Backbone and ligand atoms as CSV (ligand in chain L), in Angstrom:
chain,resi,resn,atom,element,x,y,z
A,1,MET,N,N,40.690,-6.755,-49.245
A,1,MET,CA,C,40.235,-7.902,-48.525
A,1,MET,C,C,39.981,-9.095,-49.484
A,2,GLU,N,N,40.134,-10.395,-49.051
A,2,GLU,CA,C,40.060,-11.861,-49.789
A,2,GLU,C,C,38.607,-11.950,-49.900
A,3,GLN,N,N,37.990,-11.912,-51.004
A,3,GLN,CA,C,36.572,-12.168,-51.092
A,3,GLN,C,C,36.089,-13.737,-51.281
A,4,LYS,N,N,35.329,-14.362,-50.552
A,4,LYS,CA,C,35.098,-15.682,-51.135
A,4,LYS,C,C,34.224,-15.705,-52.197
A,5,ILE,N,N,34.640,-16.682,-52.981
A,5,ILE,CA,C,33.843,-16.789,-54.280
A,5,ILE,C,C,32.743,-17.974,-54.297
A,6,SER,N,N,31.496,-17.575,-54.606
A,6,SER,CA,C,30.338,-18.357,-54.847
A,6,SER,C,C,30.634,-19.390,-55.916
A,7,ILE,N,N,29.689,-20.481,-55.743
A,7,ILE,CA,C,29.854,-21.441,-56.831
A,7,ILE,C,C,29.208,-20.859,-58.243
A,8,GLU,N,N,28.101,-19.979,-57.827
A,8,GLU,CA,C,27.472,-19.481,-58.813
A,8,GLU,C,C,28.443,-18.531,-59.738
A,9,ILE,N,N,29.222,-17.768,-59.212
A,9,ILE,CA,C,30.376,-16.989,-60.088
A,9,ILE,C,C,31.112,-17.914,-60.727
A,10,LYS,N,N,31.628,-18.819,-59.757
A,10,LYS,CA,C,32.809,-19.880,-60.580
A,10,LYS,C,C,32.165,-20.633,-61.897
A,11,ASN,N,N,30.962,-21.025,-61.610
A,11,ASN,CA,C,30.296,-21.727,-62.781
A,11,ASN,C,C,30.144,-20.626,-63.743
A,12,LEU,N,N,29.553,-19.345,-63.669
A,12,LEU,CA,C,29.433,-18.303,-64.732
A,12,LEU,C,C,30.735,-17.949,-65.541
A,13,VAL,N,N,31.759,-17.710,-64.705
A,13,VAL,CA,C,32.987,-17.504,-65.339
A,13,VAL,C,C,33.673,-18.789,-66.016
A,14,ASP,N,N,33.398,-19.631,-65.429
A,14,ASP,CA,C,33.786,-20.995,-66.320
A,14,ASP,C,C,33.335,-21.027,-67.608
A,15,LYS,N,N,32.115,-20.886,-67.731
A,15,LYS,CA,C,31.153,-20.991,-68.835
A,15,LYS,C,C,31.473,-19.881,-70.017
A,16,TRP,N,N,31.766,-18.615,-69.552
A,16,TRP,CA,C,31.866,-17.498,-70.247
A,16,TRP,C,C,33.346,-17.207,-70.579
A,17,LYS,N,N,34.335,-17.644,-69.887
A,17,LYS,CA,C,35.732,-17.077,-69.954
A,17,LYS,C,C,36.384,-17.009,-71.102
A,18,SER,N,N,36.008,-17.873,-72.001
A,18,SER,CA,C,36.706,-17.956,-73.390
A,18,SER,C,C,36.032,-17.200,-74.181
A,19,LYS,N,N,34.791,-16.744,-73.810
A,19,LYS,CA,C,34.107,-15.840,-74.938
A,19,LYS,C,C,34.229,-14.518,-74.800
A,20,GLU,N,N,33.885,-13.657,-76.006
A,20,GLU,CA,C,34.326,-12.233,-76.121
A,20,GLU,C,C,33.147,-11.625,-75.466
A,21,GLY,N,N,33.452,-10.530,-74.813
A,21,GLY,CA,C,32.213,-9.526,-73.912
A,21,GLY,C,C,31.797,-10.671,-72.872
A,22,ASN,N,N,32.751,-11.382,-72.310
A,22,ASN,CA,C,32.055,-12.044,-71.158
A,22,ASN,C,C,31.611,-11.574,-70.116
A,23,LEU,N,N,31.986,-10.248,-69.717
A,23,LEU,CA,C,31.632,-9.611,-68.630
A,23,LEU,C,C,30.171,-9.281,-68.681
A,24,ILE,N,N,29.761,-8.706,-69.844
A,24,ILE,CA,C,28.273,-8.374,-70.000
A,24,ILE,C,C,27.641,-9.451,-69.908
A,25,MET,N,N,27.971,-10.654,-70.700
A,25,MET,CA,C,27.115,-11.850,-70.624
A,25,MET,C,C,27.001,-12.549,-69.181
A,26,ILE,N,N,27.872,-12.335,-68.375
A,26,ILE,CA,C,27.840,-12.802,-67.047
A,26,ILE,C,C,26.980,-11.888,-66.154
A,27,LEU,N,N,27.169,-10.543,-66.583
A,27,LEU,CA,C,26.282,-9.621,-65.882
A,27,LEU,C,C,24.700,-9.972,-66.100
A,28,HIS,N,N,24.622,-9.872,-67.491
A,28,HIS,CA,C,23.171,-10.572,-67.910
A,28,HIS,C,C,22.605,-11.780,-67.081
A,29,GLU,N,N,23.454,-12.690,-66.998
A,29,GLU,CA,C,23.193,-13.984,-66.297
A,29,GLU,C,C,22.697,-13.725,-64.878
A,30,ILE,N,N,23.587,-12.836,-64.321
A,30,ILE,CA,C,23.130,-12.589,-62.829
A,30,ILE,C,C,22.033,-11.593,-62.590
A,31,GLN,N,N,21.660,-11.065,-63.598
A,31,GLN,CA,C,20.485,-10.103,-63.444
A,31,GLN,C,C,19.422,-11.049,-63.769
A,32,ASN,N,N,19.630,-11.956,-64.853
A,32,ASN,CA,C,18.217,-12.739,-64.988
A,32,ASN,C,C,17.767,-13.606,-63.862
A,33,HIS,N,N,18.816,-13.962,-63.194
A,33,HIS,CA,C,18.599,-14.857,-61.906
A,33,HIS,C,C,18.021,-14.126,-60.987
A,34,HIS,N,N,18.633,-12.896,-60.498
A,34,HIS,CA,C,18.508,-12.282,-59.054
A,34,HIS,C,C,17.574,-11.021,-59.395
A,35,GLY,N,N,17.310,-10.759,-60.719
A,35,GLY,CA,C,16.437,-9.499,-60.923
A,35,GLY,C,C,17.320,-7.979,-60.945
A,36,TYR,N,N,18.530,-8.304,-60.632
A,36,TYR,CA,C,19.492,-6.979,-60.407
A,36,TYR,C,C,20.935,-7.788,-60.264
A,37,VAL,N,N,21.927,-6.933,-60.230
A,37,VAL,CA,C,23.317,-7.293,-59.890
A,37,VAL,C,C,23.715,-7.186,-58.592
A,38,PRO,N,N,23.522,-8.004,-57.569
A,38,PRO,CA,C,24.178,-7.542,-56.169
A,38,PRO,C,C,25.409,-7.351,-55.898
A,39,ARG,N,N,26.013,-6.309,-55.146
A,39,ARG,CA,C,26.995,-5.851,-54.859
A,39,ARG,C,C,28.191,-6.866,-54.672
A,40,GLU,N,N,27.755,-8.031,-53.688
A,40,GLU,CA,C,28.726,-9.126,-53.403
A,40,GLU,C,C,28.780,-9.735,-54.697
A,41,LEU,N,N,28.215,-10.086,-55.583
A,41,LEU,CA,C,28.509,-10.810,-56.821
A,41,LEU,C,C,29.515,-9.844,-57.831
A,42,SER,N,N,29.361,-8.762,-57.717
A,42,SER,CA,C,30.186,-7.811,-58.479
A,42,SER,C,C,31.576,-7.908,-57.926
A,43,LEU,N,N,31.720,-7.919,-56.632
A,43,LEU,CA,C,32.875,-8.122,-55.837
A,43,LEU,C,C,33.635,-9.290,-56.181
A,44,GLU,N,N,32.959,-10.353,-56.155
A,44,GLU,CA,C,33.407,-11.842,-56.467
A,44,GLU,C,C,33.906,-11.883,-58.050
A,45,LEU,N,N,33.074,-11.120,-58.980
A,45,LEU,CA,C,33.472,-11.200,-60.054
A,45,LEU,C,C,34.700,-10.453,-60.502
A,46,SER,N,N,34.795,-9.411,-59.666
A,46,SER,CA,C,35.898,-8.455,-59.996
A,46,SER,C,C,37.309,-9.294,-59.701
A,47,GLN,N,N,37.119,-9.999,-58.581
A,47,GLN,CA,C,38.195,-10.955,-58.230
A,47,GLN,C,C,38.493,-12.047,-58.963
A,48,MET,N,N,37.417,-12.906,-59.446
A,48,MET,CA,C,37.705,-13.867,-60.425
A,48,MET,C,C,38.312,-13.525,-61.744
A,49,LEU,N,N,37.716,-12.343,-62.301
A,49,LEU,CA,C,38.094,-12.028,-63.747
A,49,LEU,C,C,39.497,-11.229,-63.658
A,50,ASP,N,N,39.740,-10.380,-62.278
A,50,ASP,CA,C,40.885,-9.622,-62.019
A,50,ASP,C,C,40.515,-8.334,-62.896
A,51,VAL,N,N,39.464,-7.887,-62.713
A,51,VAL,CA,C,38.905,-6.619,-63.240
A,51,VAL,C,C,38.574,-5.768,-62.198
A,52,PRO,N,N,39.043,-4.746,-62.030
A,52,PRO,CA,C,38.852,-3.736,-61.081
A,52,PRO,C,C,37.363,-3.532,-60.955
A,53,LEU,N,N,36.959,-3.507,-59.487
A,53,LEU,CA,C,35.341,-3.456,-59.337
A,53,LEU,C,C,34.845,-1.910,-60.119
A,54,ALA,N,N,35.592,-0.867,-60.032
A,54,ALA,CA,C,35.087,0.296,-60.764
A,54,ALA,C,C,34.648,0.079,-62.180
A,55,ARG,N,N,35.399,-0.819,-62.814
A,55,ARG,CA,C,35.426,-1.134,-64.287
A,55,ARG,C,C,34.026,-1.911,-64.350
A,56,ILE,N,N,33.710,-2.750,-63.424
A,56,ILE,CA,C,32.595,-3.637,-63.417
A,56,ILE,C,C,31.184,-2.510,-63.415
A,57,TYR,N,N,31.443,-1.672,-62.405
A,57,TYR,CA,C,30.471,-0.714,-62.256
A,57,TYR,C,C,30.027,0.234,-63.380
A,58,GLU,N,N,31.319,0.591,-64.073
A,58,GLU,CA,C,31.112,1.294,-65.173
A,58,GLU,C,C,30.292,0.781,-66.136
A,59,VAL,N,N,30.416,-0.521,-66.315
A,59,VAL,CA,C,29.748,-1.356,-67.577
A,59,VAL,C,C,28.244,-1.471,-67.028
A,60,ILE,N,N,28.236,-1.620,-65.830
A,60,ILE,CA,C,26.799,-1.853,-65.326
A,60,ILE,C,C,25.871,-0.504,-65.608
A,61,THR,N,N,26.619,0.639,-65.226
A,61,THR,CA,C,25.776,1.998,-65.230
A,61,THR,C,C,25.859,2.566,-66.714
A,62,PHE,N,N,26.682,2.054,-67.472
A,62,PHE,CA,C,26.577,2.346,-69.024
A,62,PHE,C,C,25.160,1.905,-69.603
A,63,TYR,N,N,25.207,0.703,-69.415
A,63,TYR,CA,C,24.004,0.094,-70.137
A,63,TYR,C,C,22.563,0.221,-68.936
A,64,ASN,N,N,21.690,0.980,-69.242
A,64,ASN,CA,C,20.714,1.338,-68.269
A,64,ASN,C,C,19.891,-0.011,-68.095
A,65,PHE,N,N,20.104,-1.099,-68.924
A,65,PHE,CA,C,19.132,-2.099,-68.374
A,65,PHE,C,C,19.774,-3.092,-67.273
A,66,PHE,N,N,20.931,-2.689,-66.804
A,66,PHE,CA,C,21.409,-3.336,-65.504
A,66,PHE,C,C,21.009,-2.638,-64.319
A,67,LYS,N,N,20.566,-3.373,-63.458
A,67,LYS,CA,C,20.154,-2.697,-62.104
A,67,LYS,C,C,20.737,-2.915,-60.934
A,68,LEU,N,N,20.965,-1.991,-60.121
A,68,LEU,CA,C,21.877,-2.324,-58.888
A,68,LEU,C,C,21.000,-2.592,-57.646
A,69,THR,N,N,19.803,-2.363,-57.656
A,69,THR,CA,C,18.802,-2.700,-56.389
A,69,THR,C,C,17.848,-3.556,-56.871
A,70,PRO,N,N,17.382,-4.289,-55.919
A,70,PRO,CA,C,16.419,-5.393,-56.182
A,70,PRO,C,C,15.228,-4.801,-56.788
A,71,PRO,N,N,14.619,-5.433,-57.733
A,71,PRO,CA,C,13.327,-4.610,-58.206
A,71,PRO,C,C,11.920,-4.855,-57.356
A,72,GLY,N,N,11.305,-4.073,-57.228
A,72,GLY,CA,C,10.035,-4.290,-56.668
A,72,GLY,C,C,9.141,-5.535,-56.787
A,73,LYS,N,N,8.233,-5.788,-55.836
A,73,LYS,CA,C,7.371,-6.872,-56.102
A,73,LYS,C,C,6.818,-6.700,-57.179
A,74,HIS,N,N,6.107,-5.385,-57.394
A,74,HIS,CA,C,5.163,-4.888,-58.329
A,74,HIS,C,C,5.823,-3.875,-59.386
A,75,LYS,N,N,5.772,-4.240,-60.567
A,75,LYS,CA,C,6.145,-3.064,-61.487
A,75,LYS,C,C,5.192,-2.087,-61.983
A,76,ILE,N,N,5.433,-0.950,-61.907
A,76,ILE,CA,C,4.422,0.043,-62.115
A,76,ILE,C,C,5.151,0.616,-63.314
A,77,ALA,N,N,4.588,0.488,-64.546
A,77,ALA,CA,C,4.889,1.151,-65.704
A,77,ALA,C,C,3.857,2.234,-66.332
A,78,VAL,N,N,4.454,3.758,-66.177
A,78,VAL,CA,C,3.599,4.702,-66.564
A,78,VAL,C,C,4.011,5.076,-67.973
A,79,CYS,N,N,3.012,4.982,-69.048
A,79,CYS,CA,C,3.409,5.408,-70.405
A,79,CYS,C,C,3.340,6.968,-70.563
A,80,MET,N,N,4.908,7.074,-71.115
A,80,MET,CA,C,5.145,8.538,-71.637
A,80,MET,C,C,5.093,8.604,-73.176
A,81,GLY,N,N,4.516,7.728,-73.798
A,81,GLY,CA,C,4.496,7.767,-75.446
A,81,GLY,C,C,3.697,9.131,-75.610
A,82,THR,N,N,3.668,9.404,-76.766
A,82,THR,CA,C,3.442,10.823,-77.180
A,82,THR,C,C,1.705,10.706,-76.891
A,83,ALA,N,N,0.874,9.747,-77.014
A,83,ALA,CA,C,-0.521,9.912,-76.870
A,83,ALA,C,C,-0.625,10.270,-75.477
A,84,CYS,N,N,-0.030,9.367,-74.413
A,84,CYS,CA,C,-0.088,9.454,-73.177
A,84,CYS,C,C,0.328,10.788,-72.586
A,85,TYR,N,N,1.493,11.002,-73.225
A,85,TYR,CA,C,2.284,12.376,-72.751
A,85,TYR,C,C,1.019,13.502,-72.938
A,86,LEU,N,N,0.590,13.348,-74.251
A,86,LEU,CA,C,-0.471,14.311,-74.371
A,86,LEU,C,C,-1.737,14.437,-73.640
A,87,LYS,N,N,-2.049,13.351,-73.106
A,87,LYS,CA,C,-3.412,13.223,-72.252
A,87,LYS,C,C,-3.022,13.374,-70.593
A,88,GLY,N,N,-1.779,13.670,-70.420
A,88,GLY,CA,C,-1.522,13.929,-69.067
A,88,GLY,C,C,-0.680,12.792,-68.351
A,89,GLY,N,N,-0.027,11.819,-69.069
A,89,GLY,CA,C,0.871,10.983,-68.506
A,89,GLY,C,C,2.057,11.533,-67.309
A,90,GLN,N,N,2.409,12.818,-67.559
A,90,GLN,CA,C,3.334,13.203,-66.573
A,90,GLN,C,C,2.604,13.457,-65.159
A,91,ASP,N,N,1.366,13.765,-65.177
A,91,ASP,CA,C,0.420,13.828,-63.904
A,91,ASP,C,C,0.265,12.505,-63.204
A,92,LEU,N,N,0.285,11.676,-64.003
A,92,LEU,CA,C,0.225,10.122,-63.353
A,92,LEU,C,C,1.465,9.929,-62.756
A,93,ILE,N,N,2.649,10.119,-63.426
A,93,ILE,CA,C,3.995,9.913,-62.969
A,93,ILE,C,C,4.219,10.785,-61.479
A,94,ASN,N,N,3.792,12.005,-61.546
A,94,ASN,CA,C,3.875,12.880,-60.573
A,94,ASN,C,C,3.167,12.396,-59.416
A,95,GLU,N,N,1.790,11.757,-59.736
A,95,GLU,CA,C,1.167,11.362,-58.516
A,95,GLU,C,C,1.747,10.154,-57.940
A,96,VAL,N,N,2.209,9.218,-58.779
A,96,VAL,CA,C,2.855,7.995,-58.275
A,96,VAL,C,C,4.041,8.318,-57.520
A,97,LYS,N,N,4.811,9.476,-57.959
A,97,LYS,CA,C,5.839,9.615,-56.958
A,97,LYS,C,C,5.544,10.417,-55.682
A,98,ASN,N,N,4.513,10.931,-55.738
A,98,ASN,CA,C,3.970,11.634,-54.330
A,98,ASN,C,C,3.607,10.589,-53.419
A,99,ILE,N,N,2.709,9.715,-53.901
A,99,ILE,CA,C,2.264,8.699,-53.071
A,99,ILE,C,C,3.381,7.755,-52.546
A,100,LEU,N,N,4.226,7.335,-53.467
A,100,LEU,CA,C,5.186,6.253,-52.927
A,100,LEU,C,C,6.675,6.730,-52.578
A,101,HIS,N,N,6.942,7.994,-52.814
A,101,HIS,CA,C,8.339,8.598,-52.634
A,101,HIS,C,C,9.191,8.102,-53.359
A,102,ILE,N,N,9.119,7.706,-54.555
A,102,ILE,CA,C,10.368,7.228,-55.366
A,102,ILE,C,C,10.302,7.807,-56.869
A,103,GLU,N,N,11.370,7.815,-57.461
A,103,GLU,CA,C,11.580,8.405,-58.825
A,103,GLU,C,C,11.736,7.272,-59.852
A,104,PRO,N,N,11.381,7.486,-60.753
A,104,PRO,CA,C,11.382,6.315,-61.953
A,104,PRO,C,C,12.651,5.926,-61.941
A,105,GLY,N,N,12.714,4.388,-61.861
A,105,GLY,CA,C,14.001,3.633,-61.898
A,105,GLY,C,C,14.206,3.149,-60.423
A,106,GLN,N,N,13.316,3.733,-59.321
A,106,GLN,CA,C,13.470,3.374,-58.067
A,106,GLN,C,C,12.579,2.404,-57.662
A,107,THR,N,N,12.949,1.731,-56.454
A,107,THR,CA,C,11.968,0.726,-55.648
A,107,THR,C,C,11.875,1.331,-54.192
A,108,THR,N,N,10.510,1.222,-54.054
A,108,THR,CA,C,10.085,1.612,-52.567
A,108,THR,C,C,10.840,1.117,-51.536
A,109,LYS,N,N,11.078,1.594,-50.269
A,109,LYS,CA,C,12.018,1.004,-49.294
A,109,LYS,C,C,11.423,-0.295,-49.021
A,110,ASP,N,N,10.106,-0.661,-48.905
A,110,ASP,CA,C,9.573,-1.816,-48.397
A,110,ASP,C,C,9.736,-3.110,-49.623
A,111,GLY,N,N,10.270,-2.505,-50.557
A,111,GLY,CA,C,10.412,-3.532,-51.772
A,111,GLY,C,C,9.052,-3.803,-52.466
A,112,GLN,N,N,8.168,-2.858,-52.197
A,112,GLN,CA,C,6.634,-3.566,-52.884
A,112,GLN,C,C,6.671,-3.016,-54.222
A,113,TYR,N,N,7.052,-1.898,-54.604
A,113,TYR,CA,C,6.835,-1.239,-56.016
A,113,TYR,C,C,8.183,-0.783,-56.566
A,114,TYR,N,N,8.081,-0.933,-57.808
A,114,TYR,CA,C,9.388,-0.335,-58.764
A,114,TYR,C,C,8.687,0.605,-59.743
A,115,LEU,N,N,9.065,1.652,-60.040
A,115,LEU,CA,C,8.551,2.717,-60.985
A,115,LEU,C,C,9.401,2.750,-62.284
A,116,ASP,N,N,8.564,2.686,-63.256
A,116,ASP,CA,C,9.322,2.897,-64.518
A,116,ASP,C,C,8.584,3.676,-65.618
A,117,MET,N,N,9.432,4.365,-66.228
A,117,MET,CA,C,8.457,5.268,-67.527
A,117,MET,C,C,8.654,4.528,-68.678
A,118,VAL,N,N,7.532,4.151,-69.752
A,118,VAL,CA,C,8.042,3.558,-70.855
A,118,VAL,C,C,7.592,4.500,-72.005
A,119,ARG,N,N,8.035,3.772,-73.090
A,119,ARG,CA,C,7.583,4.519,-74.382
A,119,ARG,C,C,6.178,4.478,-74.863
A,120,CYS,N,N,5.406,3.210,-75.136
A,120,CYS,CA,C,4.187,3.030,-75.655
A,120,CYS,C,C,3.860,1.846,-75.101
A,121,LEU,N,N,2.721,1.746,-74.609
A,121,LEU,CA,C,2.161,0.229,-74.326
A,121,LEU,C,C,1.472,-0.340,-75.056
A,122,GLY,N,N,1.148,0.206,-76.267
A,122,GLY,CA,C,0.348,-0.220,-77.635
A,122,GLY,C,C,-1.153,-0.172,-77.475
A,123,CYS,N,N,-1.545,0.574,-76.551
A,123,CYS,CA,C,-2.944,0.791,-76.491
A,123,CYS,C,C,-3.127,2.270,-76.302
A,124,CYS,N,N,-2.636,2.980,-77.397
A,124,CYS,CA,C,-2.911,4.491,-77.233
A,124,CYS,C,C,-4.193,4.874,-77.070
A,125,GLY,N,N,-5.155,4.217,-77.570
A,125,GLY,CA,C,-6.673,4.609,-77.672
A,125,GLY,C,C,-7.126,4.821,-76.082
A,126,LEU,N,N,-6.237,4.170,-75.477
A,126,LEU,CA,C,-6.628,4.134,-73.889
A,126,LEU,C,C,-5.978,5.279,-73.178
A,127,ALA,N,N,-5.353,6.158,-73.841
A,127,ALA,CA,C,-4.462,7.057,-72.901
A,127,ALA,C,C,-5.136,7.886,-72.134
A,128,PRO,N,N,-4.367,8.386,-71.152
A,128,PRO,CA,C,-3.335,7.912,-70.424
A,128,PRO,C,C,-3.236,6.549,-69.780
A,129,VAL,N,N,-2.143,5.729,-69.995
A,129,VAL,CA,C,-1.984,4.327,-69.683
A,129,VAL,C,C,-1.123,4.172,-68.731
A,130,MET,N,N,-1.400,3.265,-67.692
A,130,MET,CA,C,-0.322,2.642,-66.766
A,130,MET,C,C,-0.654,1.253,-66.659
A,131,MET,N,N,0.454,0.487,-66.285
A,131,MET,CA,C,0.361,-1.010,-66.265
A,131,MET,C,C,1.022,-1.236,-65.020
A,132,ILE,N,N,0.359,-2.144,-64.109
A,132,ILE,CA,C,1.009,-2.552,-62.901
A,132,ILE,C,C,1.094,-4.134,-63.129
A,133,ASP,N,N,2.369,-4.526,-63.020
A,133,ASP,CA,C,2.620,-6.186,-63.536
A,133,ASP,C,C,1.992,-6.301,-64.946
A,134,GLU,N,N,1.023,-7.391,-65.033
A,134,GLU,CA,C,0.277,-7.392,-66.103
A,134,GLU,C,C,-0.665,-6.956,-66.439
A,135,LYS,N,N,-1.253,-6.089,-65.599
A,135,LYS,CA,C,-2.674,-5.440,-65.620
A,135,LYS,C,C,-2.650,-3.871,-66.181
A,136,VAL,N,N,-3.429,-3.851,-67.395
A,136,VAL,CA,C,-3.264,-2.447,-68.070
A,136,VAL,C,C,-4.514,-1.598,-67.355
A,137,TYR,N,N,-4.258,-0.424,-66.983
A,137,TYR,CA,C,-5.137,0.624,-66.768
A,137,TYR,C,C,-5.294,1.753,-67.660
A,138,GLY,N,N,-6.383,2.049,-68.298
A,138,GLY,CA,C,-6.556,3.118,-69.170
A,138,GLY,C,C,-7.372,4.215,-69.069
A,139,LYS,N,N,-7.174,5.228,-69.357
A,139,LYS,CA,C,-7.845,6.493,-69.214
A,139,LYS,C,C,-7.983,6.872,-67.775
A,140,VAL,N,N,-6.700,6.693,-67.202
A,140,VAL,CA,C,-6.451,6.821,-65.856
A,140,VAL,C,C,-6.487,8.343,-65.224
A,141,LYS,N,N,-7.159,8.397,-64.254
A,141,LYS,CA,C,-7.235,9.847,-63.660
A,141,LYS,C,C,-6.345,9.906,-62.642
A,142,LYS,N,N,-5.613,11.205,-62.380
A,142,LYS,CA,C,-4.747,11.287,-61.324
A,142,LYS,C,C,-5.637,10.717,-59.821
A,143,SER,N,N,-6.713,11.056,-59.632
A,143,SER,CA,C,-7.393,10.758,-58.607
A,143,SER,C,C,-7.802,9.245,-58.391
A,144,GLU,N,N,-7.427,8.591,-59.526
A,144,GLU,CA,C,-7.900,7.214,-59.168
A,144,GLU,C,C,-6.383,6.416,-58.924
A,145,ILE,N,N,-5.341,6.820,-58.914
A,145,ILE,CA,C,-4.236,6.342,-58.663
A,145,ILE,C,C,-4.007,5.562,-57.369
A,146,MET,N,N,-4.314,6.200,-56.354
A,146,MET,CA,C,-4.270,5.763,-54.864
A,146,MET,C,C,-5.124,4.486,-54.983
A,147,ASP,N,N,-6.213,4.343,-55.369
A,147,ASP,CA,C,-7.071,3.443,-55.564
A,147,ASP,C,C,-6.516,2.055,-56.180
A,148,ILE,N,N,-5.973,2.371,-57.439
A,148,ILE,CA,C,-5.127,1.517,-58.126
A,148,ILE,C,C,-4.206,0.847,-57.662
A,149,LEU,N,N,-3.254,1.795,-56.871
A,149,LEU,CA,C,-2.018,1.318,-56.287
A,149,LEU,C,C,-2.521,0.274,-55.024
A,150,SER,N,N,-3.565,0.674,-54.298
A,150,SER,CA,C,-3.947,-0.165,-53.108
A,150,SER,C,C,-4.579,-1.426,-53.475
A,151,LYS,N,N,-4.850,-1.741,-54.556
A,151,LYS,CA,C,-5.225,-2.993,-55.048
A,151,LYS,C,C,-4.090,-4.120,-55.222
A,152,HIS,N,N,-2.945,-3.709,-55.395
A,152,HIS,CA,C,-1.843,-4.344,-55.557
A,152,HIS,C,C,-1.027,-4.317,-54.419
A,153,GLY,N,N,-1.015,-3.650,-53.545
A,153,GLY,CA,C,-0.239,-4.007,-52.367
A,153,GLY,C,C,-0.088,-2.555,-51.329
A,154,SER,N,N,0.514,-2.333,-50.487
A,154,SER,CA,C,0.390,-1.338,-49.256
A,154,SER,C,C,1.225,-0.186,-50.106
A,155,THR,N,N,0.691,1.040,-49.732
A,155,THR,CA,C,1.166,2.498,-50.142
A,155,THR,C,C,1.737,3.241,-49.216
A,156,ASP,N,N,2.035,2.471,-47.913
A,156,ASP,CA,C,2.671,3.417,-46.802
A,156,ASP,C,C,4.075,3.762,-46.980
L,1,LIG,S1,S,1.384,6.325,-76.095
L,1,LIG,FE1,FE,0.905,5.115,-74.485
L,1,LIG,S2,S,-0.045,3.479,-74.979
L,1,LIG,FE2,FE,0.732,4.199,-76.762
């Protein structure tokens, strides 16, 4: 089926067409702008560049920094660096998963939260640590997570 090409994709292809690695650079620009790579833009790109859609998805899934779904409004980062891991980081992850019904790398259905596992947030003395958006929570107990989450948005 013939896909209508947006100005956004036409401009991006124009900008990058003569450069090496252009597909990746274009995907970066799309993600920077939208926060993820929407499927309809991948379809347009496939047509514009004459590259099969499957190849574009191969690239997107190979590099795990590309996202295929919109990021949540609030980003939860639970630290699983050594210090946090030893102090129960996994319990924090499990509790967030139980409350929000998402796995790391996923966004809640209402688009409120995105859950991420990170290596070290640079404040190991406060382990276990989690961060929501720009706010750091240290020495977090599993029993406090519901409260912490509800300060940022709905947990339904
Ligand atoms: S290991 Fe978690 S903050 Fe460093």
